[in-house]
N, C-alpha and C positions, 0 to 999 in steps of 0.2 A: 599675651604672655602672662603666665602665672605670676602674681605679685610676690609669692614666696618662692623665689628661685632656689634650686638646690645649691647650697653654699657650703663647702667643706670647712671644717674648723669651728672652733667655738665662737670667734668673733663674727665670722660670716653667718653662722646660725642665728646669733642674736640679731644681726642686721636683717636677715630674712624674716624673722618673727616680728621685728619692729615694723618693717614695711608692710607685712601682712596685717598687723593690727591697724595700721594707718588706713590701709585699703578697706578693712572691715568697717571702720568708723564712717568712711565715705559712703559705702553701700548701705550700711545699717541706717544711716541718717536719711538716705534717699528713699529706701523701701521699708515700710513698716512690717517686715517679715521677721520671724524668730531667727536670730543669728548668734553664732558662737565663734570664738577664736581660741584654739588650743595651742599651747607652747610646745617646746621640744620634748619635754618629758610627759606630755599629755595633760599638763595642768590647764585648767580653764582660765584663760587670761581675761576674757571679757565676754559678756552676754548683754544683748540689748533688752529694752523693756518688753518688747513683744515676745521675747523668749522666756519671760518669768514663769508662765504656766508650765514650761517644760523642765524647770529646775526643781529637782527632787532632793530633799535632805537625805544624806547618807544614813545608814542604820546607826552609825556612831554619833550622829548629830553634829558632825563637825562642818561639813560643807554641803552646798547644794549643787548638784550636777545633773545633766540630762541622762536619764536611765531608760533602757529598753524595757519592754513589758516583762521579760523574763529575768530582769535584775542585772543585766550587763551594762557597764558604763559605755556611753556612746563612743568614747575614744577607743576603748577596747574593741568595740564592734568595727570601727574604721580600720584599726590595725590588723584585724583578722580577715576582713572581707575585701579591702581595696586591692586592686591589681598593683603589684609592685612597680613603682616608678611612674604610675599614671597620675598626672597632675589634676585632671578634671574627671569627676565621676559622679554618679547618682546612686542612691540606695533607697530602698523602701523598707520600713520597719514599723513595728507598733511600739509606741512610747508611753511611758507612765506620765501622768499629769500630777501636778501638785495637789489637785482636788481629790486624788485617790482613784480617779477613773483612768481610762487609757484610750488612745486614739492612734490611727495609722497616719504616717507622714511620709512624704517624699522629701529627701534631703539632697541638695546639690553641694558638692564638696570641692574646695580648692586645696590641694594637698602639696606639702613640701617634703622632699626626700633627701637623704644623704646619698652619696655615691654608692654605698653598699646596700641600697634599697631599704633603708630604715626610715620610717615615718617620723619626722621631726616637727611637724606642725600642720595645722589645718584650719581653714575657715569654712564653716558649715551654715548653710541657709536652709530653712524649712520652707516648703512650698505652700504651707497652709498656716493660717492663724488659728490658734486653739480656740475652742468654743468659748464665747464670752458669757458671763452670768446673764440671767434673765433680765431683760430690759436694756442690755448692752447694744451697742451699735453693730450693725452688720451691713453697713452701706459701702464700705471700702471696696474698690473694684477687685482687689485681690481675694475678697471673700465671696465673689459671685459664684453661685453654684452652677449656673448655666451661662453659655456664651451668648448673651442677648445683645441687642443693639446698645442698650444703656451700659452694659459691661464693657463693650468695645470703646465707647466714648470715654468711660472711666480710665481704661488703659491708655488711651491717647492723651488724656489730660495728665496722667502720671508721667508718661514719657516726655511730654512737652515741658513739664515743670522740673523734672529731674535732669534731663539732658539738654534743655534749652535748644531744641531742634526746631527746624522750620517746616518740616513735613513728616507725617507718620502715615503708614498704610499697613493694613492687614489684608492679605490676599489668599484665596483658596486655590491651590493648584489642581487642575483637572486630573482625575484618576486615569482617564484613557489617553490624554494628550499632555505629557509632562511639560511641554513648552507653552501651554496656555494657562491663564489664571483668570480668576474673577475677583474683583475688589469687594471685600466685605466692608472695608472702611478706608477712605483716603482723605486725610485732613491736611490741608495746606493753607497757611495763614489764617487759621481759625475756621475755614470753611470745611465741610465734610461732603464726601461723595461715596457711592457704593454701587454694586451691581453693574460694574463696568468690566467687560471682558477685554483682555489685552494679551499680547504675545510677550514672552520673556526673552525672545531672541534679540540680541544686541543691547540688552539692558543689564544694569548691575545685578538684578535679581537672578539672572541666568547663572551666576557663579555660586548661588546659594544652593548647596546640596544637602542631603539628609545627614551628612557627617561634617559639614563645613560651615563655620561662622565667617562671614565675609565683612571686611572693613576696609574702606578706601578713605584715608584721612584727608586727602587732597587730590587735585587734578582729575576730578570725576568726568568732566566734559571731554578732556583729552583721551581718557580711557574708553569712553562710550560716546563717540561723536554721532552715532545714529539714533540716540535716544532724544527725541524731540522735547520731551518733558524736562529732561535735565538741562537742555540748551535754553529752553524758554524761561525756566525759573532760575537759571543761573546757579544750580547746585554745585558745590565744590566737594562735599564729603558725603559718604554713604556708609551705613552699617546695617546688616541684615542677618537674621537667624532663621533656621528652618523650624517649622511647626510640624511635629511628627506624630504618627499613630503609634499604638503600642508595639508594633513590630519594627519601629525605627524608620518607616518609609515616609518620605516628605509628603505632607498633604497641604502645607501652606507656608507662607513667608511673612515674617514681621520685620519691618524695616523703618529706619528713620533717615532723614536727609538734612544737610546744613548748607547754607549759602556761604559759609566760611570754612576754612580748614579746621579739622577737628583736633583739639589740643590733648584730649584725654581719651584715646581709643579704648584703653583698658576698662575704664568705668562704663563706657557705652556697651562694650561686649558683655560685661557682667550683668548690667541691667537688662539688656535685651535677652540674654540667655535665661534669666530668671522669669521674665514675663512670657517669653516664648514657651518655656516649659509649662507655665501656668495656663497658657492658651490651648495647649495640645489636647487635654481631655475634652474641653468644651467643643473645639472644632471637630474632634473625632466623633463626639456624640452627634453633632449636627449632621456630619457626612453620613454616619451610620444610619441615623434616623431617616435621612432623605433617601439613601439607597434602599432601606427597608420599604419605605413608602413606594418608591418606584418599582421595586420588586413585587410588592403586593398589587400595584396597579397593573403591571404586566401579567401577573398570574390571573388577576380578575378578568382582564381583557381576554387572555387565552382561554380561561375557563368558560366565559360567557359566549364567546363568538366562534370557538372552534367547531368544526363540523363533526367532531367525534363526540359521542355521548360520554359525559363525565358526571359522576356522582360522588358525594362525600357521605360516609357512613359512620355513625357513632357505634363503636364496637360493643359498648356496654348495653345500650338499649336496642341496638340493631336498627335504629331509625335512620332514614335517609334525610340528612340535614341540609344538604345542598344538591342542586341539580341544574345543569345548564340547559339552554334551549334545545340543543341537539338531543339530550336525554329525554326531555319532555316529549319531543316529537317522536322519538323512537318508541317509548313506552306508551304513548298515547294519553298521558295524563297532563292536566295543567300543573304548573310549578307549585301552586299552593296546595294541591292535593298530593302530588308526588312527594313533597318534602314533609308530609305527615305520615307517610307509609313506612312500614318495616320492610327490610330486605327479604324477610320470610314470606311476605305477600307476593314477592316477585319470583324468587328462586323456587324451582320445583323440588329441590332436595329437602330432606328432613331438616328441621331447625337445628338439631344437634350437630349435623354434618356441616351446615352453613356456619354455625358458631365456631366449629373446629377450624374451618378454613379462614375465618376472620382472625382467629388468634395467630395463625401462620402469617397472615399479611401484616398484623400489627407488630410482631416481633421480627419481621424481615427475613424469616427463613424461607419464604416463598413469595414470588411476585407475579406468577402467571397461573391463571385458573381457567377451567372450562366448565361452563354451566349451561342450563336451559332456563330461560327467563320467560315468564308470562307477560303478555302485553294487554292493553286495555280491551281489545276486541276478543280476548279469550285465546288467541293464538300463542304458540310457544316458539320462541326463537333460540337457536343455538348461538351462544356468545363466547368470546374469549375476553377475559378480564386481566388487565395489567394493573396491579394494586400495590399499595405501599402505605407506610405510616406518614401522617402529616399532623403538625401541631396547629390547632385553631383555638384561639381564645384561651390558651393555657391548657387545653385538653388534647389528648392523643386521639386523632381520628384516622380514618382510612379513606384515601382517595382511590377511585377506580375508574379506569378508562375502558369503556365498553366497545367491543368490536363485534358487529353482527357477522357471523360466518355461516348462516343458514344456507345461503345460495352456494357458498363454496363447498360446504359439506355435501349438499345435494349433488353438486357437480362431481365431487370426489367419489361419491357412491356410484354415480353413473359411469364414471371413468373406470372404477374398479370392476363394475359389471362388464363393461366393454373389454377390459383387459382380460378378464376370465374367459369371455367368449372368444377373444382373439387367441388366447393360449390354446383353447380347445380346437379352434379352427386351424391354427398352425400345426398342432399335433396331428390333426386329421390329414392336413395337406402333406405333412412330413411322411406319414404312413403311405399316402398315395404315391409320393415321389419314390419312396423306397421300393414299393411294389413295381412302379413303372420302370425304375432303374434295373431291378432284377429281371423284369420282362425284356428290357432293352438288351441287357447282357446276354440273356438266353437267345434273343433274336440275332445278336451280333455273332455269337458262337455258332448258331445254326447257319448264318450266312457264310461264315468262314469255312465251316465244314462243307457247305454246299459248293463254295468256290473251289475248295481243294479237291473234292470228289469229282466235280464236273471237269476241272482242269485235267485231272488224271485220265478221266474217261475220254476227253477230247484229244489228248495228246496221241493216243494210239492211232485213230484214223488219220490224224494230220501227218504222223510219220509215214503212214502208207501213201497218202497223197503226195507228200514231198518226195518220197523214194521213187514212186512210179513216174512222176514228172521229171525227175532227174534222169531216169532211165530213158524216157522218151527224148529228152533234150540231148542226151549223150549218144543217141542212135543205137542203143543196145537192143531195141525191139524193132528196128527197121528205120528206113529213111522217111522223114516227114517234110512237107514243103514249108516254105517261108511263113505263110499265114498260120499254119498249124504250130510251127515253132513259136511264133509270137503269142498265140493263144495259150499254149502249154506253159510258156514262160510266165504269163500273167497269173496262171493258176499256181505255179510254183512260188512266185513272189507273195501272193495272197496267203498261201499256206504258211510260208515262213513268218509273215507278219502276224498271222493269227497265233502261231506257235510262240513268238516273242511275247505277245499279249498274255497268253496263258501262263507263260513262265513268270511274267510280272505279277499276275494274280496269285500264283503259288507263293512267290516271295513275300508279297504283302500279307497274305494269309499267315505265313509263318511268323512274320514280325508281330502281327496283331494277336496271334495265338501265344505269343511269348516264347517261341521256339528259337528266335534268332539271338545270337550272342556274338560278342567280339572275340573271334579266334585270333589272338594277337601273336605276331612274331615281328622280328626286326627286319627292316628293309629300307632301301633308298627310295624315297618318294619321288625324287627327280627322275630316276631311271624308270619307275613305274609309270609316271605321267607321260614321259617321252615315248615309251614303247606303246602305250595305249593310243596316243595320238597317231603314231606310225601305222598301227593296225587299222585306223579309221581313215587313212589318207585316200585309198582308192575311191570310195563314194564321193569324197570331196573333189578329187581331181576330175571325176566324171562330170561334175557340175561347173568345172572351171574355177573352183574356189581354192585360194592359196591357204596353206596351213603353216603356222610358225610356232616354234617352242623357244622359250627363254627361261633362264634361271640364273640368278646372281651368284649362286653358290652350289657346288655339288661335291660330294654327296650331301644330302639332307636326310639323315637316318631318323626314322620314327619307329615306335612300337604300336602296331595297329593290325587290323584285319586286311591283308593284301587283297583278297578276293572281293570283299564288299567295297573297298575303296576303288578298285578297278571298275566294278560294276557301276558305281556312281559316276566316275569319269566318262565311261562309255555312254551312259545315258545323257550327260550334259553335252558331250561332243557331238553325239548323234542328233540331239535336239538343235544344236547350233548349225550343223550342216543342213538339216531339213528345212530350216527357216531362213537360210541365207541364199539369196539368188546370185549374188556376185560379191566380189571383194575378198575378204580373208577371215580366217579364224586364228586366234592367238591363245595359246595355253602357256601359262607362266606359273612358276613356283617361287615363293618368297622365302627367305631364310627364316629360321625359327626366332620368334620374338615373344617374350613373356610366356614361354612354354607352348606356343601355338605356331603352326605353319599354315600358309594359305596357298591353295591351288585355284587359279582363276581361269575361266573359259570365256573369251570375249569374241563376239561375232559382229559382223557389220550388216546384219539382216534388217528386217522391217520393224523390229522393236515391239514393245508391249505397251498398250495405253496405261497411263498412270492409274486409272480406275480399276484395271484388271490385275495389277501387281499383287494385291493381297490374296488372290485366289489361284495363283499359278501352280501351287502344290496340292490343290484339291484333286481328288480322283475323278476321272472322266469329265473334266472341265474343258469347255471350248471357249476360246476368247477371240474376239474380232481383232484382226491385225491389218494395219494400213488403212489408207483412205478408201480403198476399194471395198472394204467391208468383208474381205476374206476372213476365214476362221482358222485359228490354230488349234487343232485337237491335241490336247496334251496327253490323252490316254492315261497311262499309269506310270510312265517313265519318271516324270518329275516327282509324283507322289511317292513312288518307291524310293527315289533318291533321298527325299527328305526323311523317310522312315529308316533307311539304312544309315543315314547320317546320325540319327538319334541313337542307333545301336552303337555307333562309334564315338558317342558323346561329342559329335561335331555339329556344325551349324552351316546352313547354306543361306547366303545372302544374295538377293537379286536386285539389280538396278537396270533401268532401261530408259531409253529416249526414243519415242516413236519416230520411225524412219531413219534412225541413226545406229541402231544395234542394241544388244543386250549383253550384260555381264553377270555370270554366275560365279560366286566366290565360295569355295568350300574351306571353312576354317577348322583345322584339325588340331587336337591336343597332341603334344609330342609323345605322350604315352596314353594309350586307351585305358581309362581309369577302372574299367570293370570288364570281367569276362563272364559275368552272370547273364542269364537270359533277360531280355528287356520285357518286363511285364506289361 
């Protein structure tokens, strides 16, 4: 707690100042640091002997007061810079000395405020002793410029003598693990120890943070029962302060312990705070120096042992001043010779160009370069350099990591050559494909024209054959016997089959020639399917096959090509009758769903092997059916049905199980979406 509590009113203010002065005398007597006490109106109440060099006579010659370098009274500086209401603070400023010179000081301030945030008093301690005249003593621990072992011993002596403590320790907190610490000094009952690593967990030091001074005046063992040292030594009281770096981060801990309850925690806090602040720069220097050395060692190890060639170049002289083993191996020179060579002796570019690139590397405007470097055997290697500035021995140098890319560039050139050849080959093959496609189209057109012409030429004699055989079978040219009737009937049936085949060829040719189109009108697909099945009933009944028709709903009106749909259904039903020896055929129409209607033709025939299903719609395809190895010649019926379905924007799906039957499902759109010819 601040000794100068904010106390309203004149009487309280005097009491706060009196208590502050008393506290000042206690601290000033214990620590030979420059110290001042200011009253409610900024008057200098008292200054100790160590502060004498900081007391400057005012220009009017009346009083001696601490003055800043620019002539401002220290009290005025405190009033203008301290955060309102803050009782503990530190400031850094340059002060005039009574000798006429000046010096920089860190001050620690204990301030007292009125409720309206008015500064009414302050106790100020300087963190340094002013320089003494030549021949003066500089052995006091608070004067130590560096945190050496002797300096730590001096601080321990000072704490033991001023605070009458039983143990003192200074510990460095690890930067990577904030719960681990290393003893720089541990003194207990006059003995000293150091370099001991220990954990802060479960110990009083764990409560010391970068912003918190910890003091336990009594009951230490009850608070930290897991701390074996506290239990073994019987410590009752503890006080600890953080040692911080310039950014305020905790880097160490200064602590004292007593085997009796602490009667004056306030004095212990103040003394530890001042000495802890005094230790901070030294410990920070030690840590920074150690981290720098570790960094240099890591860099040196990385530089020497990495498999990547690395060199360091002096940009002014162009000399290679450092080279690792990998660089010596790459360039083919021993290190002693390589580090006396100029980069101009290695790089194939003109010296002025190399110098220009070095300037870019040193000012950081560029860090990636491509060069060609000569090696000891006279060869030239293509390299990539990753370079940047680095400070060595107080001078700006350039580090460069060399990456040999000769093999990669050679591979890239070969790849580019292959790519160009491949492009030419692809272009040539594309031309060949275009020509072949044009020839194929011409051949297809010629085939279609041939089929169309031949079909027309074949129809005329077939009509004659069918007409004459009909006349013979009808007895119009006279009576014929039973065997003649049988033979003439076979001729008539063959003629009609051939005529159907020719008609299919004509239809397929028309579709492939782009002449077929959906001539759409509105009709009931249920009525069409039922009438088509009725017309196909006689050949089914001749084979003893039952035919059945079902529809969940009627009518089911669609807009499509009636003739082409009927032709598809006739082909599917005829195909089912042809390859069903016994059983039944079922034709069904499902209601419109999602804009589509399905007409299915199901037979109980011999089925189609699974391996043959993908080919059932190919032209003139024969597939084995059944275990006997018989063949089903599809001719053109199913192929024509698939092409007509395409004209109607429909789809035919086939499923089959060998020996159990086949199902053909025609999925039609409710409205045929186009009436244009199918190209």
